[in-house]
N, C-alpha and C positions, 0 to 999 in steps of 0.2 A: 594655701594649705586646704587640703580636702577635709570637709567635715561630713560625717556620716551619721545616720541613725543606727541604733543598736540593730534594728531589724535588717537594715540594708547591709551592714558589716557581717553579721552573723550569717546571713543567707548568701554572702559572696563565695563561700568556700563550703565544701562538704565536710572538711577535716582541718580544723585549726590546731588540733592537738590539746594542749593546755593553754588557758588564757587568763590574763589578770586584767582586770578593769579597775582604775581608780579615779575618783572625781569629787566634786563638790555638788551639793544639792542646789537647786534653783534659788532657794532663800538664803543660802550661805550658811546655814547652820549645822549642816551635817557633811561629814566626810563618808563617802560611799565607796565600797569596794565589792568586787566579785571575782571568784575564781572558779573556773570549770575544767573539768577533765573530760576528754574524749578518749575512745579507744577503738582499736582495729582487732587486737588479738583476744583470745579467750581470757588470758591472764590479766590483761590490761582492762578488760570490761568487767572483771570479777571483783569489783571495789564498791565501796560506799564511803561517804563522808560521815563523820561521828564527832559531835561536839564533845570537848573535854574541858570544861571550865571556860576561860575566855580564848582557849586554843581550839584547834580542829585538826583531827588526824585522819587519814585514810586507814581502812581495814579491808581484809578480804571479806566478800560476801558469803562465799562458800569456802571455808578453810580446806576442804578436801580437794578443791580445784585449784588452790594456789600452787604454781609451778615455781615461781621464783620471787621472792619479796623484794629483791634488789631493784631499786629504782621505783617500786610499786607502792610500798608502804613507808609513810614519812608524815611530818607534820607540815601541812601547807600553811597554817596560820598559828602565829604565837604573838603575845603581847608582852612588851617590856616597857614598863612605866607608861609614858605618853606616846609609845611607838607601837604601831601594828605592823607586823612583818607578814607578807604573804609571798609564797614562792612555789614552784613546781617540783621541789625536792627537798633532800635533807639539808641543803644549804640554809633553810630556814634556821635550823640549830645552829649552824656556823654563825650567822648572822647575829642571832640572839646572844650566843655565848661571847663573841668578840666585841660586840657592842657594849655588852656588859662590863667589859674590860676596857672600856674608853675608846675602841677603835671605831672608825667611821664605817657606814655601810659599804662604801667603795673599798675601803682597805680590807674589810671582812671578806668581800667576795674576790679579791685578788688572791686569796689562798684556795680558790676553787675553779674549776673549769667546767666544760660541757660534759654531758653524761657520757659513759663509756659504753654506749649501746651501738656498736658498730653494725652496719654502715651509715646509720642515722646521725650518730653523735648529736643526740638531741640537745638543743640549747637549754641552758639553765635561765629561766626568767625569774625576776624577783622584784618586789615592790615593797616600799616602806612609807607609812603615814606618820607624820609627826604633829601632834596637837601642841600648839604654843599660846602663849597669852594674847598674841595678836591675830591668832587664826590657825591655819594649817598649811603645811607644805608636804610634798611628797616627791619620791624619786622612784625610778625604775631602771632595772638593769637587764642585760642580756649578755651572756658569755657563750660564744658559739665558735665552731671550728671554721677555719678560713678554707672556704670552698670544699668542705669535707676533708680537709686534711688534718688529722688528729695530731700532728706535731706542732700545730699552729693555732693558738687561741686568740679570738678577738673579743675585746671587752668594750662594752659600751654602758655608760650610765646618763640617765637623762633626769634632770632635777627641775621641779616646778615650785616656785615660790608664789605665794598667794595666787592659787589657781582660780580662774573664772568660774563664777557661779554657773551651774547648769551644764557643764562640760566635764567630759572624762577622758583620759587616755587608755588606750588598749593595746597590749602586747601579747603575741602568742608565739608558739613554738615553730609551727610550720606554716609554709605558704600555700599548702594544699596537700592532697594525697601524692602518693608516688613511692618508687622504691629505687634509692633511698629517698626518704622524706626530705623535702626542700626545706632548709632553715629560714625562719623570719628574716626579712630584709627591711632596712630603713628604720625611720624613727617610729616610736609608738603611734598608733592612729588616734585621731581626734574623733570623739563621738558626742552627740547630743544626749544629755540626760533627761529623760522626761520627767516632768513635775508630778510624780506619782509616789505612793508610799512603798514601804519595802516588800509587802506581799505582791503588789502589782508588778513591781520591777523584777522580782524573782520569777513571777509567772511570764513575763515578757521576754526574759533572756531565755528561760528554759523552752519556751514554745517555739523560739527561732534558732535554737541550736539543732544540727542535723539529726533527726529521729533515730537513725541507725547507729550513729557513732557517739551520741551524748551518753555520759555515764553519771556524773555528779556535779551539783552546782552549790556553791556557798555564796551567800550575799550578807553584807553587814552595813548598817547605817550606824555611825559613830557621832554623838552629839559633841560638837567641837568644843564648847564651853565646859561641859561636865565630864565628859568622857563615857557617859552611859552609852551602852550599845545595844542594838536589836540585831539578832542573826537569824537567818533562815537557811535551811539545807534541804535540798532536793536530791534524792537517789533514784536512779532508774530501777535499780534492784531493790525491792522493798518486800 
């Protein structure tokens, strides 16, 4: 299995699209997650992340330039009890609502498919962190079209029990730039998590995202024992 640094992985492509990182700190006390968005179009780049309690949402930076809020405005992060949900679309609300009705993460996502943005059919990527008495576990999911065929949806879920300290998994929407954009392939990638605080990690991720295409970044450290969380948000539009 290939293990990369954050710097190596983020510099390997000019356009990851949207990305989710989930892992556990080097000392084993914190669940760490990050979510970033990149954009090519004016509409996609015209966004910022805004904290809303323990949730986080996207909003237009300049409302007068917002062409279509569809697939652009949503809650990437919501918290349900001991669970933190992170996604690249409004499936955050689907997972939140259906898990609140005792459905599983995977069952909730079976009600959804990839985005309807032909010809890209952008994958829906999702992650969930659970804090338990014995520690943490997490899962990641991707829903994508089969080789760009919108009549066929491929669903993959990856579950990680008692994840190793100092490592994270990384999933993103695209394998690079293109027209149409090529969907992510394979299992989530394995990253080394540096032994640094939340401010240093936020700066490290942000500085290694492509400067032309990066839009916004969210990072959260969650104390596994108490549930106390620290959050950082960086927006290119300020």
